[in-house]
N, C-alpha and C positions, 0 to 999 in steps of 0.2 A: 536540811540545814547542814548536815555533814558534807553533802556534796558541794554546797556553796562554799564552805570553808576550804574544801580541797581545791576548788577552782580558783579561789583567791590566792592560795598558796602557790599554785602553778603559775598564776599571772605575775606574782611577785618574784618568781625565780628568774634567773638570768637565762634568757633564751638565745640559743646560737642558731642563726639561719644556715641551713645546709642546702647547697645547690645539688640537685640530683638530676642526672641525665639518663634517660632510657635510650640507649644507643641502638641496639638491634636485638634480634632473636633469631635462632636457628632451630627449626623443628626437625626432629629425627624421623625420617620417613620410614625407616625400618621398624621404629617403635610405635608411637601413637599416631604418626601421620597417615599411614595407610594409603599413600599415593594421592591424597586429596589436596587441592589447592585452597588455601584459606584466605579470608579477609580478616586480618588480625588487628586488634587494638588492646591496650593495657588499661587497667583500672587500679589505682593506688589507694590504699586504705590505711588508716591509723587504728591499730588494735587497742590502744589504751585511751587516748584522748578522743572518745566518741561521744555520742549523744545518749542521754538517759531516757530509757523507755520503760513504761510500767506494764508488766505482764502478769496475768492471774496465776497464782500458785495452784498446782493440781492437788496438793495435800491439804490445803487450808483455804479458807475463803479470803484470806488476805492476799494482797498483791505484792509482788517482789519487783525490785528495781534491777534493771539490766543495762549494761553499757554496750550498745551496738556499735560496731566499727564505723568510723567516719570516713567517707570518701573525700579525699583531698585533691585528687587529680585524675584526669582521664585523657588519654591520647586520642588522636584521630585514627581513622581506619586506613590501613595500608592494604590496598586491594590486590588480590591475586598474587600473593607472594608468601611462600613458606619460609623465606629468609628476609623478613621485613627490616627496614632501616627507618628509624624515626629521626626527624630533624625539627628545626624550630617551626616549620610550617605545619607539621603534624603533631605539635605539642609534646616535644620530647623533654622539655625542661620544666621543673617545678621546684618550689622552695618548701623545705620542712623545717619547722622551728622546734628545736629540742632544748628543754630546760636542762642546763648542765649541772644545776645544783640538786635536782631531784634524783636521788639514787635509785628509788623504786622505779621511776619512769625509765631510767637508763638501763636497768637490769631486766625489767619485765616488758618494757615497751618494744613493739615491733612495727615495722612497716611492711604491709602485705602488697605484693604486686601480682595481680591476676592477669593472665593472658587469655583473651576470648577470641572466638571466631564470630564475625558479624554475618549473620545469614540475611542476605538482601531480599530473599523471597519469603522466608518464614518469619515468625514472630519471636523465635527463641535465639539467643546468643549462646553458643556452645562454649563452655569453659574448657580450656586446653591445659592449663597448668598454673602453678603459683610458686612464688619464691618469697621468703621471709627474711627481713633484714633487721637485726637488732639496732636500736638507736645508738648504743655505745659504739658499734662498728661504724656508723655514719660519722660520728665525731672524729674518728681516726682516719678517715679517708683523705687522700691527697690528690684526687682527680685521675688516678690511674684506671685504665680500662680493665674491668674485672668481670669475669664470666661466672654465672651462677646456674646451677642445674634447676630446671623447671620440674616441680613435683607433679605427678599425675595421680589419679584416683581410679582404682580398678574394682572397688567394692560396690555395693548397691547404692551407696550414698553419692554416687557420682552425679546423679541428677540434681543434687542440692546445689551444685555449682553452676547451674544454668540460671540466667537472668530472665525471669518470666516477662514475656511481652517485649523482648528486645531491650529497648531503652525505656521501659515502662516505669511504673511508680517505684521509687526508692524512698527509704526512710533512714536518715542518718548515714547515707552513703551505702547502705546495704539493702538487702531485700527484706521486706516486712515479713516477719514470722519464719524466715528461712535460716538455715544453718550456714555459717560463713567459714568456719574452720574446716579444712578438708583433710584428705588422707595424709598430708604431710604432718598434720598434728601439731603445728606450731614449731616443728624442729627446723632450725636454720641449716640450710644446705650451703656449705662453703663452695667457693669457686673451684673449678677443675675436679669436682667430686660429683659423679652422677649416681643416683640411686637406680634400683632395678626398674622402677616405674617411671623414670625420667623420660620426658618426651622431647627434650632438647635443652638448649641453654639460652640464657638472656644475658646481654652485656650491659653493664651499668658503669657510670662514673659518678662519684660523689666527693664533695669536699666543702669546706666552709666558704660561704658566698662572700664575695667582695662587694664593696660599696657600689661600684658601677653596675654590677650584676643585679643587685637589689633594685636599683633605679630602673634598669631595663625591664625587669619582671613586673614592677609596679606599673610602668607605662604600658606594658603589654596587656596587663589585666584591666587597666582603666580603659583601654581602647577596645575591649571585648575580643582580644586576640585576633583582631582583623588585620588584614595585610595593608598596613599604612606605610608606604615607602618613606624612609628618612634619607633625604638627599645628602650627598657628601659635601654639598655646599649650600649656602642659604638660598631660598627661592629667588631673592633679588639677583643673585649671581647666575643661577641656572636658567631661569626663564628668559625667553627671548623678548618678552614684552616688558622687561624691567625698566622702570623710570624712577630711579632712586631719589633724585634731587627735585623732581617736579612737585610743585605744591598746588593743591586744589582745595577750594573751599567746600566742595560737595562730597569729596571722598577722603577718607583717612588712609593712613599708611597700611593698616591691616586690610582694609577693603581693596586697596590697590594691589597688594600681594595676592589676595584671594582672586581678584580678577585676572591677574597675570597667570596664576596656576591653572585657571579654567580656560585660558586662551582668549579672554574677553579684553578687548582693547578699548579704553576710553580716552586715550591720549593721542590717537592718530589724527593728524590735521586733516580736516575735510576741505577739499577745494571748493565746495559749494557753500562754505560757512558764510561767505560774504556775497553781497549782490554784485554781480559783475556788470560793469558798464557796457553799454552796447558798442560792439566793434572793438573791444579792448581785450587783450589776452591776460593770462595770469601774471606774467612778468610785469606787464604794465600796471596791473592792480597793485602788485607788491611795490612797484616803484612809487606809486602815488601814496601808499601807506607809509613808506619810508620818508616821505617829505621831499622827494626829489622832483623838481619841476623841469620839464623839457626833455625831449628825446636826445638832445645833443650831448647831454651829460652821461655818456655811456660809462665813463670811468666811475661815476658816483652811483651807479645802479646797485642797490642793496638787495640782499637775499635774506630769507629767514634762516636763522641759525638752528640747525637740527643736531641731535634730537630735542634739545631744549637749551635755553640760554644759561649763562653762568648763574647759579643760585646766589652767589655773593654779589653779583652786579647784573641783575636781569634787565635793567632798563637800557643799559648801554651795550648789551650783547645780544639783544633779540634780533636785530637787523644789522648786517654788516656787508661790506663790499666783498667781492670775490677775492681780492688780494688780502684783505684783512682776515678772511676765513682761512685761506691757505697758510698765512703766516701764523695764525693762532693755533692751527692744528699741529704745527711743529714744536710748540712750546712743551715744557715738561708736564707730565701727567700729575694731577693733584690727588687722584684716587687710585690706589693699587689694591689688587686682590692677591693676597699671599696664600699660596697653597701649602699647608703644612703636611708634607708627604713622608715623614719619617717618625719612627717611635723614639729614636735616640740619635745623638749627634753622629755616631759612627756610620749610620746608614745613609746619611746625606753627604754627598761629596761636592756639592756646589749648588748654584742658583741660576736659573734661566729667566731673564727679564725680557718680556715681549710687550710691545706697544703697537697697536693697530692704528696707523696714521690716516690712511685714506684708501679708497678704491676709485678707479677711473675707468670710464668708457664701458660700463656694465651693460649687458643687453637688457632690453625691456621685456619683462616676462609677465606684465599685467596688461590691462585693457588698453592703456594709453589715452583714454578719453578724459579730457579736462585735467590733465596733469597726473593721472593715475598711472604711475610707472613703478619700477621695481622698488620693493621695500626690503632693503638689504641689511644683513648683519653677518658677522664673521664668527664661525665656530672653530674651536681648537681642541685637539686631543694631545696630551703629553703624558706618557706612561699610563697611569690608571686614573687620570683626571680629565674631565671634559668641562670646558668653560665657553662662554660666548659673550659677545659685546651687546650693546644696546642696538635696537632696531632704528634705522634711519629711513623714514618713509618718503616715498616718491622722489627718489634721487638716483640718477644714473652715475654720478660721481660723488659719492658721499664722503664727507670729511668728519672724522671722529674728534670731538673737542677734548681738551685735556681734563675737563671736569666730569666727563661721562665715563661709563664703564668700558674701558679699552685697554687698560694696563694690567698685566698679570705677572706674578713672580712664582715660578714653579721650583720645587725642590727636586734636584737631580739625584736619582739613585744609581744610574749607570751612564757612563759618558757616551755610549753609542746609541742612546735612545733617540727616537724620531719624534719630530714635531709635525703634526698634521694640521693644516690650515685649510679651511674651506669657506667660500662665500655663498650665501643662500638668499633666496627670496622668501621672505616671511609670508606665511599663509595661515589665516585663522581657521579655515575650514578643512582643507586637505593637508597633505604633506608639504613641508618646506621644499621649494624647488631649488636644486643645486645649480650653481652657476659655474664654479671652477674650484680647483683645489691645488695645493702646493705641499710638498713633502720636504722637510729640512732635516739634515743630518748634523748633529752637534759637533761631530769631529771635523767639520769644515770651517769652524769658527775659532778664532784665537781668544785667549783670555785677555782681560784688561783692555778690551776694544769694544766700542759701540758701533754697530753697523746700522746704516740706513739703507734698507734693501728694497728693491723693486722687482717683483716677479710678474710674469705674464700668467694669466689664468687659462687653463685648458680643461675640457671635460672628458675627452676621449684619450686612450693610451697613445695614439699617434701624435698628439700635440699639434693638430692641424687647425682646429677651430679656436680662434682667439676669442676669449670671453671677457676681455678687459685686463686690468692690471691692479695689483695690490701693493701697497707700500707699508712697511712695518719697520720698527726700530727694535733691535735685538742686542742683548749683551749676555755673555756667559761668564760667571764668576766661579772659579774653583777654590775650594778651601785649601787644597794642595794639588799642584799639577802632577806631582809624582804619584800621589795616591790615585788620581784620576787615570793616569797613564797605566798604572799597574792593574787597575780594575778593567781596563779595556781587554786584557787578555783572558778574562773570565767570561763565561756565557751570560748574556743579558737575561734577566728574569722575564717570566711571562706575565703580561699585564692584561687585565680585563676591565671593561667599563660597562656598568649597568645603568639603565634608564627606565623610568616607569611607564612611558607611553610609546606606542608604536611609531608615532610621528618622530619622536626623538631617536628611536632606534634606526629608522631609515636615514637619519642625518649622520649618526655615527658610523653606519655601514658605508655611506658614501665617503666619509672622511678617511676610513681605513682602507677601503678597497676600490674606490672610484666609481664612475658611472657604470662601467661594464665589469661585472663580477667575473674575473678570470678563473674562478674556481668551478664555475658551472660549465658543463659540456654542451656547448651550443655551436652552431655554425659560425657565429660572429667571433667567438673566442678562438676557435680553431684557425680561422683566417688571420687573426691578429698574431697568433703564435707562428704561423707560417711566414707572414711578412717579417716578423722579427728574426727568424732564422735566415731569411735572405739578407737582412742587414748584417748579420754576423758573417755570412759568406763574403760580402763585400769588404768587411774588415779584414778578412784573411789575405786580401791583396796587399795590405800594408805589411803583413808578416812576410809574404813572398818578396816584397821589395827590399826589406831589411836583409833577408837571407841572400838575395842576389848581390846587394851592395857589399855584404861581408865577404862573399866568395870572390867577387871581382876586385877586391881591395879598393873599393870606392868609399871615401869618407874623409872628412876634414875635421880639424879641431880648432876651436876658437879659444884664444888665450887673451886675458884681460890684463894689461900692464899699466902701470901708473908712471907717467913721465913727469919727473920733478921739475919745478920751475921756481927759481929763487925770486923772492919779492924784494921790495925796497927795504922792508924792515928786517931783512935777514932770514925770514921764515921761508919754508918751502911748501908749495902747494902742488899736490899731485893731480894730474888730469888723466882719466882713464883712456887707454888706447887699446882697441881690440885688434888682435892679429888673427888672420884666417890662414892657417897652415895646413898643408896636406900631410896628414898623419893618421892613417886608418888603424887606430889602436885596437878596435874590435877585431879586425881581420888578423892583426898580429897576435893577439891573445889566443884566438881560436887556433891559429896555425901552431903556435908553441905548445898549446895544451894537447893537441892531437899528436904531435910528434913526441911529446913526453909520455903520453899514454901508450904509444906504440913501443917505445923503448922500455917502459916500465909498466907492464900490464897490471901489476898490483895497485897502481895508483888510479885506475879507471874509476872506481866508485868515488874516490875523493874528488877527482876532477869533475865528475858529473854534478856533485853537490856544489862545488865551487862555481860551476857554470850557472846553476840555478840562482845562487847568490849574486853573481855578476849581472844576470838579466834583471833581477829585482832591483839592484842598485842603479842600473842604467835607466830603467823606467822611472824610478824615483827622481833621479837627477833630471830627467827629461820633463816630467810634469811639475816638479817643484820650481823649475825655472821658466814656466810658461809665461808669455808676455801678459796675459790677462790675470789679474790677481784673483779672480773668481773661479779660475780653472786650475789653480795651483794646489798641490798637495803638501803634506808635511814632509820636510826633508829629513834625511837620516841623521845628520848631526844634531838637529833640533830634538829629535826623539831621544837620542843618547843623553843630551843635556837634561831633559826632563826626568829620565830614569835615574840619573845620578844626583838629581835635585840641585843642579847648578844652572838652571835656566835663568838667564839674565833678562831684565825687563827690556822688551823690544818695542820700539815705537812703530806702530803700524798706522799709516795715514794713506788712505786710498781716496783719490779725487775722482769725481765722475769722469767716465770715459778714459780711464787710465789704461794704457796698453791696448786700446780697442783696435787701432789700425794695425798694429803688429800682430794681434791675435787673428784678425781677418786674413792677413797675408799668410800666416802660418797655416790656417785652415785651408786656404786655397792651394798652398803648396802640397799639403797632405792629400787633398782631393785630386790634384794633378798626378801625384805619384800613384794613387790607386787606379786612376783611369789609364795611366800608361801601362801598368802591369796587366790590367784587365784587357786592354786592346792587344797586348802581346800574347796573352794566353789564348784569346779568341783566334788570333791569327795562326798560332801553332796548331790549334784544334782544327781549323779549316784546312790547313796544309796536310795534317795527318789524315783527315777524312778523305781528302782528294786522292792522296797516295794510296790509301787502302781501297778506294773504289776502283782505281786504275788497275791495281793488282788483282782484284776479283774478276775484272773483265777478262784477264788473260788466263784465268783458271778454267779448264775444260768442263769441270763439274758445276760451274756456276749456272749453266743453262739447263742442266739436267735436274729440274726441280719437280718434286711430286705434285700431282694435281690437288688443288685445294677443294675441299668439299664445301660447297656453298649451299646452305639450306635456308631458303628465304623465310620458312615458317618457324625457325628457331630464334627465340628471343632471349637476349642476354640481359635479364632484369637484375637490378640491384636488390639484394635481399635485405630488407630493412629490419627483419626480425633479429638478425645477428647483432644489430646495434654496434657497428664498428666505431661510431663517433666517440663513444666513451673511451675506448682504448687509444684511439688516435689523440684525443685530447689529453689523456694522462701521459702519453709518451712525450708529446710536444711540451706539456707543462713542465715536466721534470727536466727535460733537456734545456728549455729556456731558463728555468730557475737556476740550474747549475751554471749555465753560461753567464747569467747576470752576476752571480757570485764571483765567477772567475774573472769577469770584466772589472768588477770592483777591486779585486785583489791586484790585478795586473796594473790597473791605472792608479793604484794607491788611494782610492776613495775610502776603502776600509783599511787605513794605513796600519792599524794594529795587527791585522792578520798578515799583511804584506811584510811588515817588519819582523814578525815572528818567523815567517817562512825563511826570510833572508838570514836571520841569526841562527836558526836551527840548521840551515844548510851549511853555514860556515862551521858550526860546531861539529856536525857529523862528518864533514869533509876533513876537518882537522883530526878527528878521532881515527878516521881511516888511514890518515898519513902516519900517525904516531903508533897505532896499534898494529900488531901482526895480523893482517886480515886473513891470510891463507890459513894460519893456524886456527883462527876463530871459526872460519867456515868448516874446516876439517872436524873440529871438536863438536860443533853443532850437528853436523851430519852423523857423527858417532853417537851422540846422545839420542837423537831421534831414532836411529836404527836400533839401539839397545832397548829403548823404551817400548817401541811399537812392535818390533819383530822378535823380541826375546821369548824364551819358553815360559816365562811367568804369565804370558797372556792366557795360558790355560787356567790359572788361578782366577784371573779376571772373568773368564767365561763361567767358571763354576759358581763364584760368589755373586756376580753382578748380572751376567747376561743370561745364564741358564734359567733363572726364575721367570723371566719374561719371554725368552725365545728358546724353548726346549728343543733339543735335537739329539738323537743317539750317536754314540761314537762310531758304530758300524751301520752304514747305510746299505740296506738290501734293496732288492728290486721292488718289494712291496712296502715302500716307505709311507708311513701314516702321516698325513698332512694334518697338523694341529694349528689352531689359532694361537697367536701370541697371547700370553697371559698379561693383558693390560690391567686387569683388575688388581693384580698384586701391586702394581706401581701406584694405583689410585689409593690403595689402603696403606701404603707405606707412610712412615713419619715424615719423610722429606716432602711428599706431595701435600700432606695435611698442613705442614708448616708453611708451605707456599700458599695454599688457599687461605690460611689465616692471615698472612701478610696482605694478600690481595683484598681480603675482606675488610681489614682495618683501613687500607688505603681508600677503598670504595666508600666506607663510612665517612672518612674525613673529607673526601671530595664532595659527597652529597651534602654533608653538613655545611661546608663552606659555600657551596652553590646556593642552597636554600637561604642561608643567612644573608648573602649578598642580594638575593631576590627580595628578601623581607626588608632590608635596610634601604636599598638603592633602586629597586625596580625589577620587574620580571624579565626584561629584555637585556641580553648580554652580548657583547661583541669582543672578540680577541683583538688586541692591538698588535700589529706586526712589529717584530723586533729587527727586521732587516729590510732595507729599502730595495724592493724588487721592481721598481718602476722601470718601464722600458727605456725611458729617457729621463735621466736625473734632472731635477730642477736647478737651473743656474741663474744667479741674479742678472739683471739687466746691466748693461755697461754704465747706465746713469747712477748706479748704486755707489755708495761711499762708505768709508770707515775712518774712525778717528780714535786716538788713544784715550783711554779713560783712566783717571787717577782720583784718589781720594785726597782731600786736603782738609786739614784741621779736624779730621775724624768725623765730620758731619756733612760739610759742603762738598759735593762731588761735581767736578767740572770736566769737560773735555773740549776739544777743539770744535767749534761750530755750534755746540749745543750745551745746555746746562741742566743738571739734575738738581731738583730742589732738595733741601735737607729733609730728613724724616719728620722734623718738628713742624714743617709747613705742608706736609702731605697727609692724606687720610689713608690708613692701612687697615684693611679688613682681612683678618686671618680666618681661613677655612681649612678643612682637612680633606684629604683625598679618599679614595675608596680602598685603602689598604686595611686589611683586617688581621688581627693577631689574637692568639689565645687558643686553648685546647677545648674546653667544654663550651664556652660561650664566646665565639670569635667577636671581637669588638674593635671599634675604631680607636687607635692609639693616637691621642692628640696632645700636643704641648700647649694648647690654648689655656689661658687663665679663666677663672670662673666669670670674671667681668666680661671677657670677650665672648664666652659661651652665652651669657645672658643677653648680650647685645645682638 
């Protein structure tokens, strides 16, 4: 009766949930470890709030009541590690409810954590050590990583800490009839304090649990701690078999989502669903269904609208003509998937809006019988988010309708992030078959501009196999162009994408790396790198041509003048007039710079940096004035305006095939220049070889050649055991990667790096002009000589070098050779501090990795931060761009197309795979409760 009152009092107390994390443990090998490798796990017990057991008293016949400790948590086994690290997959987290009003429970209550060795062959689990935590201490925790000493037992009672029968019968969380308090005797061992019998340390984190953490733990317990991936986006968005708006009488929405997750498709149109008339094809049957009579009405031939008709008007949008489908695909999207990719407003610098319009001329990757052709869909990866469109079955030129899943709005975290787009053939049994991919760099697109882009699809790095074409609509909106520009000078973050299934992993691997994984050392990858190097050698001919024209004073300057013409109303209208003048300004600048350097040698460093800045400015001017708008780069004045936040609104309207003829002429001219230099160099090489050969013939020792030993039985076999392919692949890979980066900088594709190099070169060159360079170099040499060559190096030897590398002052003929004392460095506080930092970083990395695996899936792929494609993707000449503006705060219009206001569109907000938090990394979302419930 008294116990029931006590339990009622405890239940009425205000209980505070405490989140405890068992981070890791380190066993002392010199102490209790003994050089053995353990399979460790932890058991957590509550020493006060236990279960009541009745035990007979030895002095009387009456029975006595005893509170046995209650087991509240147990981690999983970490195999073969004396330094185990527990994560969410190994049950590192648990909740302890502490009554804050019960003073006796706070003062006397303890949480006991026992560390055991799991014997996989025997039936006993060996106890290794324990640590006790007072509940009052848990209330004071703030989540800081704290280390506690593990207490050991050396007396006869050590066997009392073994769990009989491994995971055998327990009562109340303890062992029936066994002693649970060990040699530590209930004494709390504070962190960084080791007892004499300590076998190591255990690291813990504890603090008051937050609301989202309690919800997570409750869901995890309700699911039986099973690995149930929680997608970063709803299943309707992630799965390729999504059919959101389709309505069916025999299946509900929940069943449809379940079928989509299992890869079962009940919505694929079956070409055999109707009885085909004899001698008629599928298109003729569709023509009859549509009510079109007569083959002469080719213009009125109607096709089935895929993936499904408009849910608001299904009767009039089920069958449409080809022109109607093409026109309808260009209409504004009615449904948008908005990816919430930031925890706060300061981490999001803009929004990327992408709409997949259509694909054309895709290859047939299915059987082709009875209309069974490619079932295509488009997948995209941006930063740490993966999305994909609906599947359109049996179409080689699919059009994505505005009511289907095709429009996505990504939150931008870095302005230099890449957008990976791939087209796939859906397969319910095996992996999705890749068709082609495109990589887009955000730095190539202007703000306040809507682009209608067309790209050719390729599957190999050479871009020789055409796999069709994709059309998309894209717009980049920056919150502040100056903020985005300033962030380009910082390194982009590393992004990761997790998926639950191997089929999806193969898809994201293709999106990020392509058909041929250039990271693998194979004959195919080595050949690709070798061909790429040959392309760079051909590009060197352009450099030789520029040097030759500069040395020979070849060059002209084009000036654009406006000739004023008076009109009848008194106004003047200027007409541009281009003047082509002979003025080789490059040659003049080089000549004056070299002459100035000869007369003033102290200006040589400044002139070198000025020369680098001039080269970068010249290349920027060259590429920013390219005839084709899709090959232009950001100009230097435009970058300066963005940095000083004075960028004016610029109207950018690009019509299809703008500058196409001029771009072809320029490409032909550059090709002719390379061929001219190449032929000249080959001619000089042949002349030099002929002259050298003639000279050798006149040499008397040319004919006095030693006899060659020809052994017909000697075979010169290639030793495959040395495996030189790996070394060759590594050298070619690093060389080509550096050359790609250098190409992007020189051509101003990565204009933020190019602009930084130009500005820093100007600043350094100016510093060399203003500062006394000779005096600086002299003082630097003096400081280096005084520091390294001074007599105080003997003190450095005594206090720092001698303990690790001992040597006598007098060296005799019988010098004793000793090994360097490396153990002294390993026992120093510097090395221990380094290992502790590495240990903490390893714990955080493994915890984040396993949490991503638990939430999003076991398969993970790193998203590239730099476009290392051999040939960058350039839009087709038929692409266009139009200025985008907001009017009246809601209705957004642009030339040629119209965006619907948000009140007329359906927005589905989801979050990406970004995790934040220390103890329990979680998804930070700004979604409302209503959006989460939907």
